[in-house]
N, C-alpha and C positions, 0 to 999 in steps of 0.2 A: 504494500500500500504506500502510495507516495505521501510524503509528509509536508513538503514545502507548498506554500501558497503562491500563486502567480501574481506578480505585480501588474502584469499587463491585464490579466483577467479582472483583478480587483479595481483597476483603473476604470473599467467599464462601469462598475457600480458607482464609482466616484462621480462619473459624468452624469449618471442618472440622478444622483443626489443633488448635484448642482442645478440640473434642469428643474427639479422639483422646487428647490429653494428660490430660484429665479422667478418661477411662476407664482410664488407667493401662495401656494396651496395650503389649505387648512390641514392641521395635524390629523392623522388617522390612527387613533390610539390602538385599536384592536390589531390592525395590520402591523404596526410597529412592535407591538407586544409579541406577535407571532414570529417576526424576524429575530427579535431578541431571544425568544424561547428556543429557537433553533440554534442560536449561537452567533448570528451575524449574517452578512451578505453571502449570497451564493451566485457567483458570476458564471461559473462553468461547472459542468458535471459530466463524468463518464461513468456509465453503469454497465457491468457485465451481468447478464440475467439468464436464469433458467425459468421457463414458463410452461404452465399447463394450459393449453388453449382448448376452448370448448366450442367455439363457433368458427365456421368456415373450413379450416383444416385442423380438426382436433388432433391433439397429441402433445408430446413434450418437445418444446423448441428451445433453442438458445439464440440469444441476440445481444447486441451491444447498442446502447444509445449514447449520444453525445449532445450536449446543449451548451450554448453560449448566449448570454444576454445581448440584445433584447430577445431575438427569436431565431437564432441559428440552430439548426437541428440536423442530426444524422442518425440513421437507423440501419444497422447491419444485421442481416438475418443469416444464420449458419444453415447451409443446405448440404446435401450429400455430395454435390459438386462444388462449384465456386460460390462464394458468398454473394448474396444480393445486397447492394448498398443503395440507400436513398438519402440524398443530401439536399438541404435547403440552406442557401447562403444569405437569406434575408431578402433575396430578389427572385432567384431562379431555383427550381427543383431539378436535380440531376439524378439519373438512375444508372447504376453500374452492375454488370455481372462480372465478378472478379475485378480486373483492372480495366475492362472495356466499358466505355460510356455508351449506353444504348438508348437513352432518351433525355431530352431537355424540355422543360415545361416552365414557361413564364406566366402561365394563367394564374390570375389572383385567386381562383377557386381550386387550385391544385390541392388534393387531399392532404399532402404532407404539411402544407402550411397550417392546417387546422391542428395537426399533431404538435407542431412547434408552438402555436399559440397556447394550447392546453398546457404544455410543459412549462411555458413561461409563466402562466397563471399559477401553477402549483409551486413554482420556485419563488413566488411572491414579490421579488424585488421590482419587477416591471410594473406592479400595481401602484408604485409610488409616482409614476409618471403623470403629469397633468392631463394627458390624453385619455386617462382611465378614470371613470367616475366610480367611486367606492362608497357604499352605504351599508349600514348594519342590516342584518336579517332579523325580522321579528321572530319571536319564540315559535309562532305557528308555522314559520317557513323554514326552520332549521333542518338541515340534513339529519337523517336518523343517526342516533348515537353521538351527537355533538352537543355541546353546551353553549356555544356562541357561534355566530356566523357573519359573513360579509357577502354582498353581491357586488360584482365588478362588471361594468359595461364599457366596452371599447368604442371610442369615438369613430374610428375608421369604418367599422362595419356594423356597429350596434350589437355585436355578440355579447351575450350575458353569461356569466359564470357565477356559481354559488360555491362558497367555501365554508367548511365547518371545522371548528377547533375544539380541542378537549379542555379539561380544567386547567391544564398547564400552559395553554396557549399554542400548543402544537397543531399544525394542520393535519387533520386525520381523515378528511373527506373533501372531494371537489366534484363538481358536476358542470357540464357545459357542452356546447355543440362540437362535434367532430365528424369529419367525412371518412367513411369506412367502406370503400369499394370492396365487394360488390353489394354491400348491404345498404348503401346510401348514406344520407345525412341523418344524424340523430343525436340524442343526448347520451353522453358517456358519463358514468360515475366511477370515480376512483376512490378506494378506501386504503389508507396507509396505516401500517402497523410495524412492530418489531424495530423500534427506533434504536439506533446505535450511534455512539460518538465516533466521528471520523474527522481527524484534523480539527478538533474543537467544535464540530457541528453535529447536532443530533439529526440524523437522516433515517428515513424509513428503509428497511430491507425487504419488506413484503408489501405488495400492492395487489388488491383485488379489483378487477375491472368488470363493469357491466355496460351493456349497450341497450338502450330502450328497456331497461329493467330486466334484461336477460343476461345470465353469466357469459362473460366474454373470455377472460383469462385470469389466472392467478400467477403473479410474478414472485420469484425469490431472487434477490440480488446476491450474486456470488461475490461481487466486489463493487465498491463505490469510491470514486476518486473525485472529490470536490476541489474547485479552485486550483486546477492543474495548469501550471505555466506552459506546459507542452501543447495544450489545446489552443490553437490560434485560428484566426478568421479563415486563412487559406485552407484549413482542413475541411471546410464545408463545401469545397469544390473538388477535393481529391481524397478519396477514402484512404489512400495509403498514408495520409498525413494525420489521421485520427489516432491519437495515442491509445495503447491498450491500458486496461486497468487491471493490474495483476492480482 
């Protein structure tokens, strides 16, 4: 497990904080409490995962995800042949089979963009931006098993996400729109558990996913590497540049 924190990655979070300060946004106590409960900012994350998938192609799968604020995202799926890679650099989605680029998609409705947005929401820091409207959830609207909650609405597309926190302020549930071909667009709910401290941050090692109320997958993280200086912007255009998380 890598122990150093990336100055470049953390600089992204500093820029987000400056943008928030400059905009003169009102404080968001529950959001800030959740970030403190986790242990601080989370600029990048690489996760090695084993998952039991229930929908589409049921079975046991292995994959790796990588994320960088504000919404860069990569998903590598292990197959019996060459790995499949899906990368979003903030503008364009690229698909690779092994080292071969097989598709490029700049469509604003590309499905991987919705995965990147959902991950950004659950990493919390992007919700500090003035382009995101955050409000508390009433007790009757809380996600099941949570004691407090927020709703976040993005100005660019109006997408709404609900977040739920436990008594310690940790994010334990999130729900919002995701595009999942071939099933279409729908509401995905993620529930987080088995929190462990990694490089000073409390991060979940288990995630249960559902799509439109039906079980989708259960993830178990084999390794999690937060704030890794080896994960840079150019990695989201070339899968060979995405660092492994041992």
